[in-house]
C-alpha positions in Angstrom: 77.1 81.4 3.3 75.3 83.3 0.4 72.9 86.0 1.5 69.8 85.8 -0.7 68.8 89.1 -1.8 64.8 89.2 -2.8 63.8 92.9 -4.0 60.5 94.8 -3.4 59.3 94.5 -6.5 58.8 91.1 -6.5 56.4 90.6 -3.6 55.1 93.6 -4.9 54.5 92.3 -8.6 53.2 88.7 -7.1 50.4 90.3 -4.6 49.2 92.9 -7.1 48.8 90.2 -9.9 50.7 92.0 -12.1 51.7 90.9 -16.0 54.6 88.3 -16.3 56.5 90.4 -17.7 57.0 93.1 -14.9 57.5 90.2 -12.4 59.8 88.2 -14.4 62.1 91.9 -14.8 61.7 92.1 -11.0 63.2 88.2 -10.6 65.6 88.9 -12.9 67.1 91.6 -10.7 66.9 89.8 -7.9 68.3 86.9 -9.4 71.5 89.8 -10.9 72.2 90.5 -6.9 71.9 86.9 -5.7 75.0 85.9 -8.2 76.6 89.1 -7.1 76.4 88.1 -3.7 77.6 84.4 -5.0 80.7 85.5 -6.5 81.5 88.1 -3.4 81.3 84.5 -1.2 83.3 82.4 -3.5 86.3 85.1 -2.7 85.8 84.7 0.8 86.5 81.0 0.7 89.7 81.1 -1.5 91.2 80.6 1.6 94.9 79.7 0.0 95.0 83.1 -1.3 93.6 84.8 1.8 94.8 83.5 5.0 98.4 83.1 5.7 99.6 84.0 9.4 103.4 82.2 9.4 101.9 80.0 11.8 99.8 77.3 10.0 101.4 75.5 7.7 100.4 72.5 5.7 102.6 69.3 5.5 103.8 68.6 1.9 101.7 65.4 2.6 98.5 67.5 2.8 97.8 65.0 5.5 98.5 67.1 8.8 99.6 70.6 9.8 103.0 71.1 10.7 106.8 70.5 9.9 106.6 66.2 10.8 108.8 66.8 13.5 106.7 64.4 15.6 104.3 63.4 13.3 104.9 61.4 10.4 102.8 59.4 7.3 103.1 55.9 8.2 101.7 54.6 4.9 99.1 55.5 2.8 96.5 53.4 0.2 96.9 55.6 -2.6 92.9 55.6 -2.3 90.3 58.2 -1.3 86.7 57.9 -0.2 85.7 61.6 -1.2 84.8 62.6 -4.7 88.0 64.4 -5.8 87.7 65.3 -9.8 86.7 68.7 -11.1 83.0 69.2 -12.0 80.3 71.5 -13.2 78.3 70.0 -10.6 80.2 70.3 -7.6 81.4 74.0 -5.8 85.3 73.7 -6.4 85.7 74.6 -2.4 83.7 71.2 -1.9 86.2 69.5 -4.2 89.6 71.0 -2.6 88.2 69.8 0.6 87.6 66.4 -0.4 91.4 66.4 -1.6 92.4 66.6 2.2 91.1 63.3 3.0 93.2 60.4 1.4 93.4 57.0 3.3 96.7 57.1 5.5 97.8 55.3 8.7 99.9 58.4 10.3 102.2 58.1 13.6 102.4 60.4 16.0 105.6 59.9 18.5 106.5 56.5 19.0 103.5 55.2 20.2 99.9 57.0 18.8 98.7 55.9 15.4 95.6 57.7 13.5 93.4 55.9 10.7 92.5 58.8 8.9 90.6 59.1 5.5 89.3 55.2 6.0 85.2 56.9 7.1 84.3 59.8 8.4 85.7 59.2 12.1 89.3 58.6 12.8 89.8 55.7 15.3 93.3 56.6 17.3 95.4 54.0 18.6 97.4 54.5 21.6 100.3 51.7 22.2 101.4 51.2 26.0 103.8 48.5 27.7 100.9 45.9 27.5 98.3 46.6 25.4 96.7 48.9 23.5 93.6 51.6 23.9 91.5 52.7 21.2 89.5 56.3 21.3 86.6 55.9 18.8 86.3 52.7 17.7 84.6 53.8 14.1 81.0 53.9 12.8 80.5 50.8 12.1 81.8 47.5 12.5 82.5 46.9 9.0 84.4 50.2 8.7 86.1 49.6 12.2 87.4 46.0 10.9 89.2 47.6 8.2 91.4 50.0 10.3 91.7 47.2 13.0 93.5 45.4 10.3 95.8 48.0 9.7 96.6 48.8 13.2 97.2 45.2 13.8 100.1 45.3 11.1 102.1 47.5 13.6 101.3 45.3 16.8 99.7 42.6 18.3 99.0 43.7 21.9 95.9 43.0 23.4 93.4 45.6 23.7 93.2 47.0 27.3 90.9 49.8 26.9 88.2 51.9 24.7 87.3 55.4 25.0 84.1 56.6 23.3 84.4 60.5 22.9 80.7 61.1 22.8 77.3 59.2 22.1 77.3 60.2 18.3 77.1 57.0 16.0 80.0 57.6 14.3 82.3 57.7 17.4 80.7 54.3 19.0 79.0 51.6 16.2 82.0 49.9 15.6 83.2 48.7 18.8 82.2 44.9 18.5 85.4 45.0 15.7 87.4 45.5 18.9 85.9 43.7 22.0 83.0 41.4 23.2 80.4 41.6 25.9 81.6 39.2 28.0 85.4 41.1 27.8 83.7 44.3 29.3 81.7 42.5 31.9 84.6 40.7 33.4 86.6 44.1 33.5 89.7 42.4 31.3 88.5 45.7 28.9 87.5 49.1 30.1 85.2 51.2 28.1 85.2 54.7 29.2 82.6 57.6 28.7 80.9 60.2 30.2 78.0 59.1 32.7 75.1 60.4 30.3 76.1 58.4 26.9 73.9 55.4 27.4 70.9 57.8 27.7 72.1 59.5 24.9 72.2 56.8 23.1 68.9 55.9 23.8 67.3 58.7 22.5 68.8 58.9 18.9 68.5 55.1 18.2 65.0 54.7 19.4 62.7 57.7 21.1 63.4 59.7 17.7 65.4 57.0 16.1 63.0 56.7 12.5 63.0 60.6 12.2 66.8 60.9 12.9 67.7 58.1 10.8 65.3 59.2 7.9 66.5 63.2 8.5 70.2 62.0 8.2 70.1 60.1 5.2 69.0 63.4 3.6 71.7 65.1 5.4 74.1 62.5 3.8 72.5 62.6 0.4 72.1 58.5 0.9 69.1 58.5 -1.7 71.0 59.5 -4.5 74.0 58.3 -6.2 77.4 58.9 -5.0 79.5 61.4 -7.0 79.2 64.7 -8.9 75.3 64.3 -8.8 75.4 63.1 -5.2 77.2 63.2 -2.0 81.1 64.4 -2.4 82.3 64.2 1.1 80.7 64.3 4.4 82.6 67.5 5.4 84.0 65.8 8.9 85.6 63.5 6.4 85.6 61.5 3.0 82.1 59.2 3.5 80.2 57.9 6.3 80.9 53.8 6.3 77.7 52.4 6.4 77.5 48.9 8.2 76.7 47.3 11.5 75.9 49.5 14.1 77.0 48.2 17.4 77.1 49.4 21.2 78.4 47.8 24.4 77.6 49.7 27.6 80.8 51.7 29.1 81.9 50.1 32.6 83.9 53.4 33.6 81.7 56.3 34.2 83.1 59.7 34.4 80.7 62.5 35.7 79.2 65.1 34.2 81.9 68.2 34.1 84.1 65.6 36.1 87.7 64.3 34.9 89.4 61.2 35.4 93.1 60.7 35.9 94.2 57.3 34.9 96.9 55.2 33.7 96.4 52.7 31.3 99.4 49.9 30.1 101.8 52.6 31.4 100.2 55.7 29.6 99.0 58.3 31.8 95.8 59.9 30.6 93.7 63.0 32.1 90.3 62.6 30.4 87.9 65.5 30.7 84.4 66.3 29.8 84.2 69.4 28.0 80.2 70.1 27.1 80.2 71.3 23.4 78.7 69.5 20.5 77.5 67.0 22.9 77.1 67.0 26.4 78.6 63.7 26.9 82.1 65.1 25.1 85.4 63.7 26.5 88.8 65.1 25.5 92.1 62.8 26.4 95.3 65.0 27.3 98.6 62.7 27.8 100.7 65.3 30.0 104.0 62.8 29.4 103.7 63.7 25.6 102.0 67.2 26.0 99.1 65.8 23.1 95.4 67.1 23.1 92.9 64.4 21.6 90.1 67.3 20.8 87.0 64.5 20.2 85.0 66.4 18.5 84.8 69.8 20.3 86.5 70.8 17.0 84.6 69.3 14.0 87.3 69.1 11.8 88.6 71.9 9.7 84.8 73.8 9.4 82.6 76.0 10.8 80.9 73.7 13.2 77.5 72.6 13.5 76.5 74.8 16.2 73.2 73.5 14.8 72.6 70.2 12.6 70.1 70.6 10.1 69.3 66.7 10.3 67.8 68.1 13.6 69.1 67.6 16.9 68.4 69.2 20.7 69.8 72.8 21.3 73.3 72.9 21.1 74.6 75.9 23.2 77.5 78.0 21.6 78.4 79.2 24.7 78.9 76.1 26.8 80.9 75.0 23.4 83.3 77.9 23.2 84.3 77.8 27.1 84.9 74.1 26.7 87.2 75.2 24.3 88.5 77.4 26.7 89.4 74.6 29.0 91.4 72.8 26.6 93.2 76.1 25.5 94.7 75.6 29.3 96.5 72.5 28.8 100.2 72.9 27.7 99.9 71.0 24.2 102.2 70.6 21.1 100.3 68.3 19.1 96.3 68.0 18.7 94.5 65.3 17.4 91.2 64.7 16.4 88.0 62.7 15.7 87.8 64.5 12.7 90.0 66.7 10.4 94.0 66.3 10.3 96.1 66.5 13.1 97.9 69.7 14.1 101.8 70.5 15.2 103.1 73.1 17.1 102.4 75.1 20.5 101.6 78.1 18.4 99.7 76.3 15.7 97.5 74.8 18.2 96.7 77.6 20.2 96.2 79.4 17.0 93.6 76.6 16.0 91.7 76.9 19.3 91.5 80.2 19.7 90.4 81.3 16.4 87.6 78.1 16.8 86.2 79.4 20.1 86.3 83.2 18.9 84.0 82.0 16.0 81.6 80.7 17.8 81.5 83.3 20.6 81.6 85.9 18.0 78.6 83.9 16.1 76.7 83.7 19.4 77.0 87.0 20.9 76.2 89.0 17.8 73.1 87.2 17.4 72.5 88.6 20.7 73.3 91.7 20.2 70.9 92.1 17.1 68.2 89.9 19.0 68.2 92.7 21.3 67.3 95.1 18.8 64.5 93.0 18.0 65.9 91.2 14.6 64.1 88.1 14.1 66.0 85.0 12.0 65.4 86.2 8.3 67.3 89.4 9.7 69.8 87.9 11.8 71.3 86.2 8.8 71.8 89.2 6.9 73.2 90.9 10.0 75.6 88.2 11.5 78.8 87.8 9.5 82.4 86.7 10.4 85.0 89.1 10.0 88.2 88.7 7.4 90.2 87.2 9.9 88.0 84.1 11.1 85.7 83.8 7.5 89.0 83.2 6.0 90.6 81.0 8.4 91.2 77.5 7.2 89.7 75.7 10.0 86.4 77.5 9.6 85.4 76.9 6.2 81.5 76.6 5.9 81.5 73.1 4.5 79.8 71.8 7.6 78.3 74.1 9.7 77.3 77.4 8.6 76.4 80.8 10.1 73.8 80.9 8.7 72.1 78.0 10.2 74.0 78.7 13.6 72.0 82.0 14.3 68.6 80.9 13.2 68.5 78.1 16.0 70.5 80.8 18.8 67.5 82.4 18.1 65.3 79.6 18.6 67.0 78.3 21.6 66.9 80.9 23.4 63.5 82.6 22.4 61.4 79.7 20.8 59.4 80.0 17.9 57.3 83.2 18.2 59.0 86.1 16.7 56.3 88.5 17.9 53.6 89.0 15.8 50.6 87.2 16.7 49.5 85.7 13.3 52.1 83.1 13.9 49.9 82.1 16.9 46.5 81.0 15.2 47.7 81.1 11.3 45.4 79.2 8.3 45.6 75.8 8.4 48.6 74.4 6.7 46.6 73.2 3.2 44.5 76.0 3.0 47.5 78.8 3.7 48.8 77.2 0.4 46.1 77.2 -1.6 45.2 81.2 -0.6 48.7 81.9 -1.6 48.5 80.2 -4.9 45.1 82.6 -5.5 46.8 85.5 -4.1 49.9 84.8 -6.4 47.9 84.7 -9.9 47.3 81.0 -9.6 49.4 78.1 -10.6 50.5 78.9 -14.0 51.7 82.5 -13.1 53.8 81.1 -10.3 55.5 78.0 -12.7 56.4 81.4 -14.9 57.7 83.6 -12.5 59.7 80.2 -11.0 61.0 79.9 -14.5 62.4 83.1 -14.6 63.9 83.1 -11.1 65.9 79.8 -12.0 66.8 81.8 -15.3 68.1 84.3 -12.7 69.9 82.4 -10.9 67.6 82.9 -7.8 66.9 79.2 -7.3 65.6 79.0 -3.6 62.9 81.8 -4.4 61.7 79.6 -7.3 61.6 76.6 -5.0 59.6 78.6 -1.9 57.2 79.8 -4.7 56.3 76.4 -6.0 56.1 74.8 -2.3 52.6 76.7 -2.7 51.8 74.8 -5.7 52.8 72.0 -4.0 51.0 72.2 -0.8 47.6 72.7 -2.6 48.3 69.6 -5.2 51.2 67.1 -4.2 50.5 65.4 -7.7 51.4 68.7 -9.5 54.3 66.9 -11.6 55.1 70.5 -13.2 55.7 72.1 -10.1 57.8 69.4 -8.5 60.0 68.6 -11.2 60.3 72.5 -11.7 61.2 72.9 -8.1 63.9 69.7 -8.5 65.6 71.6 -11.3 66.0 74.7 -9.0 67.5 72.6 -6.1 69.8 70.9 -8.3 71.1 74.1 -9.7 71.5 75.4 -6.5 73.5 72.4 -5.0 76.0 72.8 -7.7 76.7 76.0 -6.7 77.3 75.2 -2.7 80.6 75.2 -0.5 78.2 73.4 2.5 78.1 69.7 2.0 75.1 69.4 4.2 73.4 72.0 2.3 74.0 70.5 -0.9 73.0 67.0 0.1 69.7 68.5 1.4 68.9 69.3 -1.9 69.7 66.6 -4.0 67.5 64.1 -1.5 64.9 67.0 -1.6 65.1 66.9 -5.5 64.9 62.9 -5.5 61.8 63.4 -3.3 60.1 65.9 -5.6 61.0 63.6 -8.9 60.0 60.6 -6.9 63.6 58.3 -7.6 64.6 58.2 -4.1 66.5 55.2 -3.6 66.0 53.5 0.0 68.7 50.8 -0.3 71.5 53.1 1.0 69.4 54.7 3.6 70.9 55.3 7.4 68.9 53.5 10.4 69.6 54.3 13.9 67.5 51.8 14.8 70.2 49.1 15.5 68.8 45.8 17.4 72.3 45.8 18.6 72.0 49.0 20.3 68.3 48.4 21.3 69.5 45.3 23.1 72.3 46.8 24.7 70.1 49.4 26.3 69.2 49.3 29.7 65.6 47.9 30.1 63.6 51.0 31.8 64.9 53.0 28.8 63.4 50.1 26.2 60.1 50.5 27.9 60.4 54.2 28.2 60.7 54.4 24.4 57.4 52.8 24.3 55.5 55.6 25.7 55.8 58.1 22.9 54.6 55.6 20.5 50.8 55.4 22.3 48.1 56.2 19.8 46.4 58.5 22.0 43.2 59.0 20.4 42.3 55.0 20.8 43.0 55.0 24.4 41.1 58.2 25.9 38.8 56.0 27.8 41.3 53.4 28.6 43.2 52.8 31.8 45.3 49.4 31.7 48.3 48.2 33.0 50.8 45.6 31.8 53.6 44.5 34.1 56.9 42.7 33.5 59.0 40.9 35.7 62.2 39.7 34.7 63.9 37.1 36.4 67.4 37.2 35.3 67.9 41.1 36.4 65.7 41.2 39.4 63.9 44.0 37.6 60.1 44.8 37.1 58.4 48.0 35.2 54.3 48.6 34.4 53.2 50.2 31.6 50.3 52.0 32.9 47.7 53.6 29.5 45.3 56.0 31.4 43.3 58.1 28.9 45.6 59.1 26.3 48.8 58.7 27.8 51.3 55.8 28.9 53.4 56.2 32.0 56.4 54.1 32.8 56.4 52.6 36.4 59.8 51.0 37.5 58.2 48.8 39.8 55.4 45.6 39.3 52.2 47.3 40.2 50.2 45.2 42.3 46.8 45.8 40.3 48.3 45.3 37.0 45.6 43.8 34.3 48.5 41.7 32.9 51.3 40.4 34.9 54.2 38.7 32.4 57.2 36.8 33.9 59.8 36.5 32.1 63.8 37.2 31.3 65.6 40.5 29.9 67.0 37.9 27.5 63.6 37.1 26.1 63.0 40.5 25.7 65.6 41.1 23.6 64.8 38.1 21.3 61.6 40.1 21.1 63.5 43.4 20.1 65.4 41.4 17.4 62.8 39.4 15.7 61.2 42.0 14.0 57.8 40.9 12.3 58.3 37.6 13.5 57.4 38.8 17.1 54.6 36.4 17.5 56.5 33.7 16.6 59.4 34.2 19.2 56.7 34.9 22.1 55.0 31.8 21.0 58.4 29.7 21.4 59.0 31.3 24.7 55.4 30.7 25.9 55.4 27.0 25.1 59.3 26.8 26.9 57.7 28.4 29.7 60.4 31.6 29.4 57.1 33.8 29.0 54.2 33.1 31.4 51.1 35.1 32.1 50.6 35.4 35.7 47.7 37.8 35.2 46.1 38.2 31.5 46.7 36.5 28.9 47.6 36.4 25.2 44.2 38.0 23.8 44.6 41.1 26.7 48.1 41.0 26.0 47.5 41.8 21.9 44.8 44.6 22.8 47.1 45.8 25.2 50.2 46.2 22.4 47.5 47.1 20.0 47.5 50.7 21.1 50.7 51.7 20.5 51.7 52.4 17.0 54.6 50.8 14.6 57.0 52.7 13.4 55.9 54.6 9.6 58.3 53.2 6.6 60.5 55.8 5.7 59.0 55.5 2.2 55.9 57.3 3.5 57.6 59.9 5.5 57.8 63.2 3.1 59.5 66.1 4.2 59.4 68.3 0.7 56.4 66.8 -0.9 53.7 68.1 1.6 
């Protein structure tokens, strides 16, 4: 991505409070350097012109890589969910990227089918002797239903198994389009996953579901219109197709770092846990056909999100590229993926896998190298740049991940937030710091004048940065907010990275007060919550305790489920809530009920009181100790989720 060059003259001029004329000249000079850097970057991503090793060849259909000896386009719909028209508001590289995403059913050999371009995920159907296997059912029930109907034009053989490649929402959430709880519980349908998948689903759907859903809506530009003034594709695929988020727990578990050799409907598979983007990632190798399903170890035809700016735990790059080395040991002639187009040809597959892992290792190793020279994140983004043979590789365009935000998370992941200067340990309070910066920089109007000059010079992020002080000092300062919004919209139009573009557009909408919440992404699906193990439901409560209200409280609430035989106690003890996986004998409140009733309560939303009352009348929710008054007081110590409309990420 582009490097932002800020001259010492700008900072010196602002700190000295010199005249607008001299400051504007300095800002314009920085903007000139910035535009030069942008032009150089655009040359770096002109991939068709700069990369030709004679190994990777796009098929004339533009839907896969190779000659088409074993891959063919079965049919296309003539539609695409990506925005593909030229526009002054969209970088040409993003338009070109979206033109690779038209809807199609692809066939590999005579038994493997890909539903490509129907969402950001590509469901895969493997046809066996007497049934089918689905890898990654889709990102919503609605999206999965569309692909299922397409696949059912090919065969009506019954479903035998589903493989979750990993826990992310776009790889599991369409499961109910394919099967039912009863079919899985009976063993009629196998759902195969790594052993940690359900716990990972619990993390994104409950513990941090509110924040992750909100930030993912920014990553997908869900608060603004689609098209040239909004999202144009989702990097991994054309568009995340929202709808019902469903989940059914797996019934066949693969140990962490383990593998499973299994034959289903005559189809032999080696399923291997390859920690990479997630720790529960599974790849599938079909030895009889020398075909590898690479899951999302490769994040499509993009430099990977070694860190996702929507927010994730640390993704270990060294684990990731070593995982690709495991995949390189397979004798692979065709590679298919959860995202991106399939690759045909042994040499082509090896080229993609090798280049992809080398880009990750290069980014990791060179970041470590410069960290050992004392560089901090702002310096690392200037020092770590992919070499030409990787930067220009067609599978490493920075449309989804970037080297810049990867090196920042590598620094924090290994070293933590503290860069070494002690002021960071006890900085001035957030609001007071902003007010002091406004004063030092010459006042609110001076900042606006300099931000205007920076925008005119094309230095958009510098304008946004200095305007942030005005806005924090006075969140109702609409002049500063609208000017910052303008800077972000102009910056967005210049981005080749869809995540950077989308964040800027959503940020602009927040600054303007025009966010549209009708299309936002929510991870807090009731279907997912009711499918989670009971202990995870209660465990998520502990992080919602309003600690300051309970510093003198010591109370215990126990649940006993007659249908599952489980018991749990939540103990509030002076500002913490501890979960016990038993019913403690000295619990102040004891409730005898069932997990089925708990599911009803979870699904009730604002009607929770009514559901509890109905089950009390029927005897399905009984107080053995304590009562309704004590129960209400206890539950009142836990916070409800803040409405997303009140969560401000930019105006703060």
